[in-house]
C-alpha positions, 0 to 999 in steps of 0.5 A: 935524373934517373940516369944519374941515379943509376950511374951513382948507385950501380945497383942492378938489383934495385933497377930490377925491382924498380922495373918489375914494379913499373911493369907489374912483372916478376921473374922466375927460375926452375932448376929441373935437376934440383926440382928447385923454383925461385921467384923475384921480389916482383912476383911476391908483390904481384901476388900481394905478399911481402918479399920472401914471405914464405919458403918457395917450393915447386908445390907451393908455386903450383898452388898459386895457379888458379885451380881451373888453369892448374892442369893446363899449366902442368901439361904445358910445362911437361910439353916444354920439358920433353920437347923443344917447344917454347914456354909461353902460356896465359893463365890465372894466379891467385893473390894472397886474398884469393883474388885471381889475376891474369898473367903471361908467362914466358921462359927460355932454357939458359945453360950455366957455363960454370956448372953446366946445368940448364935452367928454365928462366922466365917472367910473369907479367900482370895483364889483368888490366890490359884484358879488362880494357880490351874487353871493354873496347871490344864491347864498345865496338860491338855496341857501337856497331850494333847501334849504328846498324840498328839505329832507326834513323836515316843519315843524309846529305843534300845541297844547301840551296836546292835541297837535292839529296846527294847521299842517304843511308840504307835505313831509308828503305826500312823507314819509308819504303823507298829505295836509295835510288828512288830518293837520289834520282829525283832532285825534288823527291823529299819535298814532294813526299812531305804531306801537303799541309806541312810542306810549305812550312817545313821547306820555308823553315829549313830554308830560313835556318840554313840561310841564317847558318843555324843548325836546326831541327823540325817535325813534319809528316811524310807519306811512305811508299805504301801511302801510310803517313808517318811523323819525321824529326829532321836534325840538320847540320849546316856546313859552311864554306867561305862564309856560305852554306854549301851542304846540309847533313842530317838524320831523319828519325821516325817519331810517329810512335812518340807523337802518338804517345804524346797525343795520347799523353795529352789526351790523358792529361786532359782527361785527368784534369777533367777528372780532377776538376769533376771530383766531388770534393776538394783536391789540392797539392802544396809544398811544405812551405804552404805554397799551393801547386795544384787544385781543382775548381771545387776550391774556387766554388767553396771558398769564393776565391778566383784562380788568380787569387789562389795562385798568390795564396798559401794554405793558411790563408783559407782559415781564420787567424785562430786556426792558422797555427793549428794548420801549420801543426797539422802540416808538420804532422803530415811531414813527420807521419806521412799522412793525417786527417783533420776536421777544419772550417774554411773561411770563405772570401765573404766570411762564411765558415764551411766545415771540411774533412781533410785527408792528406799524404806526403808524396814526392813531386818534381823533386821535393816533398809535397802534401797531396790531399782531398777535402770533403764539404761536410755541411750536410753531414754536420747538419745531419749529425745535428738533426740526429742529436736533436732526434735522439734528444727528442726520442729521450724526451718522448720516452720520458713523456709517453705512457708507453714502454719502449724496447729494442731486442737485438737478435744477433747480440741476444740483448734486450734494451728497455726504456725508462717507461718499463719502470714508470708503467710496470715497476721494473728496472730496465736492466733486470729485463730479458726476453725470457723474463718478459715472456714469463710475465705474460698471463698464463692464459695468454702466454701460449697464444703469444709464444705461438705467434712469436714462433710464427714471426721467427720464420724467414717470412718477409711479410711478417714485419708488423706486430700488434697484439693484446695480452695481460702483463704482470706488474712488479706488484703482482697485479696483471694489467691489460697491455697492447704490444706493437713491434716492427721486425727487421730482417736481413736479405735472407728474411731472418730477424736481426732486430725487433723494436717495439712498445708496450702501452698499458690499456687498462683504462681503455679496457674499462672504458670499452666495458662501460662503452659496451654497456652503454651501447647495449642500453643505446640499442635498447633505446633505438629499438624503443625509438623505432617502435615509437616512430612507427607508432608516431607515423601510424598516429600521423597517418590516422590523425591526418585522415581523421582531420581531413574528414571534418574539413571535407564535411565543412567544405561540403556543407559550406558549399551546400549552404551557399548553393541553397541559401545564397540568394537569401544571405547578404554579402557579409554572410557570403564572405564569411562562408568563403573564409570558412571554405578557404580556411578548410582548404588551407588546413587540408593542404597543411595536413597533406604537407605534414603527412609528406614531411613525416614520410621523408626518410622512411621510404618503403622502397629500395635503391634503383637505377633512376633516369633523371631525365625521365623523372623530370618529365614525370614532374612536368606532367604533375605540374602541367597546369601551373607550367602552362599558366605561367608559360614556364620553360624547363631546360636541362643538359644531358642528365644521367641515370643513377642508382638512388631512391626515387621518392626523396629525389622526386620530392626534392626536384618537385618542390624546387621546380614548383617553387621556381615557377611559383616565385617567378618574376611578374615581368618575364617568362620563368626559365628553370635550368637543371644541371647535374655533375658527378663528384668523387663520392657524391652527385651534385644537382642544381636548380636555377631560375630567373625569379624574384630572388631571396635576400641573403639573410633568409638563406637559412630561414627558408628551410625551417618548417612553416617559415614563410617570406610572403603572405598567403594572399600574395603567394599560395603555400604552407611553408613546408615545401623547402623543409621537406627538400632539406629533410630529403637531401639529408636523408640521402646523405647530402646537403643543400645551399642557395645562392640568390640575387634580388630580381635576378634569380636563385640557384639551389644546389644539393648533393647526395651520396652515390 
């Protein structure tokens, strides 16, 4: 078709233009005599101009040459003009838009036979794409060569049946330490150097896949020449001829680093999973459709749902229906703003509601937008908030109910806050109070002392934390009232005060009570002195009275004895009986007087405390009671008794009366046994005296300690009924108490204590 076109048109100029366009070339002519340069239309198009867009001159022709190549082009043209050298140069031309292109320009001298002029005729060819392609090819070749030379892989060939290596690349020595000759000289070299634990599995796998005519890949451990173990990945191609595997081709790659990284990564994943599950709060990851992707065990613990149940759930399934719409809105908010925080109540599997604070952010995960968040179970926080609100309410109620004015001074803000009590007690509105005014309202006689104490507390001394002081304070009605001020000083680490919290209480009534109490105490002290004088007089009277009473009794007893002795043979039996009654009555009266005298002396011993051995004291009492002990054949036992500091006389009276009573009221059918025990308590000593006597009925436990109270007639048991009264009075004097436990016909135990 093209041939017919040219034959039909015979347009050589058109053919020239078409050729230039197809070959990206153009021609040029230089008439050196006329200094005239001409271009074909192809040159204009090559440079991005319209045909004959500008008038071409020699200087214009030079201007399209790239500045860096211009001098070299001019020098080359000069050489051609002044010698027979062929014009042939590669240079850059500048297109209309400033883009450089590479061209090859060649020219020859042609003589015009008609004019006789010699013209330099040449052509430009655009080789920019050719050069770019060449550079790319060179770079690719260089890269491939470098890759092949530096590839950490061993190329090899081996027999498909025996696994005997027939070829192995030079990288083998770099990777394993063995030379090519060592590999190729031993038919079983490869098998022998696989780690024994991996050998059988690796060989069997390769053999099975080869027989199946399948290309395959497998990993195993290999022992290097230096004994070090590395991981190799073997990629094997099975070569088939006539339907049978005949040859194996492959590449071994050292994947030790990758294996170590994988192991470390697996450990890292395991650690992250462990960390994830041990986070104190809830962790979750879900997509924008609400599908849960990741979560930790805390969600299971708090919600009560199992792992399998959560896999089938969506986020809104954890909330009651009334909140599900809100959840979707909050998720949408995260998607729009990248993050969100919200307080919601999770509904557990068993229907309980648990308040949780959620914080969520939008992140990319596996190619899609997901929501990552954490949740914190705030049940304790909600409960604490409730308690705080209750405490605040309670505080407000207390401040209204109390008779104290509560105040709080912030040193950093220099602000004083006063409770409603200030108005209630002193008439001041809390808002009108300040620290300066507070100090000014203190009575002038107290102000200097209080101010001085305040200055002492302003020093950075952490020991000065609690304040307590009394002073007079002016009320709104200008009347001074007594107050007590209590405060706690709060300090920072350096010891400086940051805050003071305190209260003021009106103690005017208390002061008045103290004054009346002081007056009452003065009167009481006067009465005590009078009573002490009276007691002394009473004791003196008791001693004199007992002495004066005993003298007539002794005279009666003496004269009755003389009467019986002198006239006994002349008196009848009835008269002798009357004399006996009178004598016995006088003796009984004398015993009563002596016991009363002893009772009056209890509580006023003329002695000081002493280190008293209780064991020696008991032995001394046994000497006093020797006659009755021998008569009744009584046995007195005791464990180890201590030495204590006390008054001897009252303790002697107590033990003397208790032991003598135990012997006196012994059971007639058995030998009396009295046991004495002593225990040391924290603030007291505890004694017990136990016997096996006739016992005491419970209704008489209190009555027996009353003076003159007797449970038996004097004809059955001698006594005055004063002994246990003396015991009780002596115990109480020593700061203790006495109790009795008893069982009829079994025995009694008297237990008494006294202060150390």
